[in-house]
N, C-alpha and C positions, 0 to 999 in steps of 0.2 A: 627167557629161553637161552640155553647155552648153545654153542656152535655144534655140539654133537647130538642135540636133541632132534627127534624126527619131526617132520612137518615143514612145509615151505610156504612162502608167501604165494598169493594167487598168481598163477601164470609162470611161476618159477619152478623148474623141474627139481625133483629130489636129487641129492648128491650122495653117492655111496663111495666111501674110500675103501678100496680093495687091498688093505694093508693093516697089519697089526702093529706096525712100527710106531712107538710113542713119539718119535721125532717127527714123522710125517703128520701125525695127528696134531701135534702142537703147531707146526708150520701152517697147515691148512686152516686150523682154527683161528690163527692170527689174521687170516684174510677176511674174517667176518662171514665165512660160508657156513651155512647150516648143513650138517652131514651126519650120516650114520656110518658105522664101520662093519664090514664083513670081510674076514680074512679068506683069501682065495683057496688056500690049501694046496696050491700048485707047487710041485717041487722046483727048486731054484737050480736046475741043471739043464744043459742043452749041449749038443755036439758042436754048436756054433763056436768058432774061435775068434772071430773078429769082435773086438770089444763093443763097438757101437751097435753092430747088428745083434749081438747077444743081449745088450741092455734093452733094445727095442723089442726083441722077440719075447723076452721074459715078461716085460711089462704088458705086452699084448696078451700073452697066455693068462696072466693073472686077471686082467680085465675081463677077458672072455668068460673065464670060469665064474665070475660074479655076475656079469651082465645077463646070463641066462636066467637068473633068479630075479632080476630087477630090470625088466624090459623097458619100462617107462622112465627110468632114472638115468642120470648122468653118472657113469661109473669111472672113477679115477684110479689108475693103478700106476705103480712106479717100480723100477728095479735099478739098483746101483751096482756098477762094475768098476773094479780097480785094476789097472794094467800098468806094469812096469817092465820095460825092455822086452816087450812081446809076451810076457808072462801074466796070466790072469790070477789075481789074488781074491779068493772068496772070503767066507767067514772062517776064521781059524777054529779048529776043533778043540784046542786046548792051549794052555799058556806056552807050551813048548813050540807049537806051530805059530802062535802069535809072535813069539820072539824071532822065529825064522823069517816071518814076513817083515818084521821091523828091520832086520839085518839087510834084507833086499832093498828096502826103501831108504835106508840111512844114506844121507848125502846125495840123494838122487831126486830127479823130477819124475813124477808118475802122473798118469791121467786118471781122473775120476769121471765116469760117464753114467748119467742117469737117463734111462728111457722113461718117458711119461706117456701113458696111453689114456685117452678119454674116449669112452664108448657111449653113444646115445643114438636112439632111433635107428638102429641098424648101421650106423656109421662109426668108423674108427679113425681117430686122429692120433698120430704117434710122432713124437719128436724126441731127440736125444740131445741133452746138454752136456758140455764138456768143460772141465776145469783142470788146469795143470797145478799140481801141488809139489812143492820142493821141501824135502825134509832137511833138517840140520844133520850134520855128521854126529851120530849118536854113539856114546860110549857103551861098552858091554854092560856096565852097571845100569845105565839108563834104560837100555833095552829090557833087561831082566826085571827091573823095577816096574816099568809100565806094563809089561806082559802079566806080571803078578797081580795087578789091580783088577784084571778081568774086564776092564772097560771095553776092550776091543773084540771080545769074543763073539758078539752078535752083530758085528759090523764088517762090511766088505773091506778088505785091506788090513783089518785088524787094528783100527784106531778110530777114535771119535774126535772130530774137529771141534765139536761143541763142548767137549769136556776137558779132562786133563791132557788129552791128546793134542790140544792146541799148542802145548809146549814143545811138541816134536817138529812143528812146522816152521820153516823159515819164511816162505812166501806162497801166495796164491795168485794164479792168473786165471780169472774167470769168476763165476758166481759162487759165493760162499754157501748159499743154501743148497746148491747142487751137491756139495761135499757132505752136507748134513743128510741128504737123501731125497729132497724134493725141490728142484729148481723152481723158484717162485715165478720168475719171469715167464717161463714156458707154461707153468700151471695157470697163471692168471689169464694168459692169452687163450689157452684152449678152453678153459671154463667159460669165459665170456663169449666165445664163439658158439657155445651151446646154450646161451641164454641164462647163464648163472652169474648174478651180480657179484663182483668182488669189491669189498669196501663200499657196498651199496650202489655200485655203478657198473653198467655194461660197457662203458667206454672209459679210457684213461682221461684224467683231468688234463686239459691242454696247458694249464698253467704249470702243472708238474712235469709235463713232457717237453715243454718249450715249443709246442705247436701253435700257440696262440700268437697271431700277428699283432704287433704293436707299431705305433708310429715312431718309437724311439730307435736308436741304434742298438 
């Protein structure tokens, strides 16, 4: 059984990913979670201007749109927002707008915020992960070349950290998977809180987390 096949182990709730993003599907699948996919269809717009509140609100709306059809399941939704100097950068409409985004990001540090919403049994849990990303100072040629690849057209901010866009970045401060689109630290915690095993466990391994007490120094 693959991670995206329907059906769960006895006592484990079904998981529905409310996103068509192949990057989120890949990240969730890597956690060993069995899930199905249903795209919410919710528009990714809101009058909210605060980046963190916007990410949380959009994730909540996506999750609610799917949860009404899967009342017994755990519904996982996410939305990623990019903000630089008080300006929100969504998904560029075309290569020209993508290049304009890159010019704003060049040589600067911006924030990537992903709201993660988990809805189950009438309850909603929402957290927002934040990562600071610093771009190199990009030449005009580099900007036009990357924009022409089309890689950034379906991504907030107009670049993909997991692809060729990695070459644009000088450094990251925060969780890498948040920039990809699904912060795994938050996702693991919220899923386990709803009774969904991650890597076959509902609790972290104390050896991996350093929580196991030993007699040594």
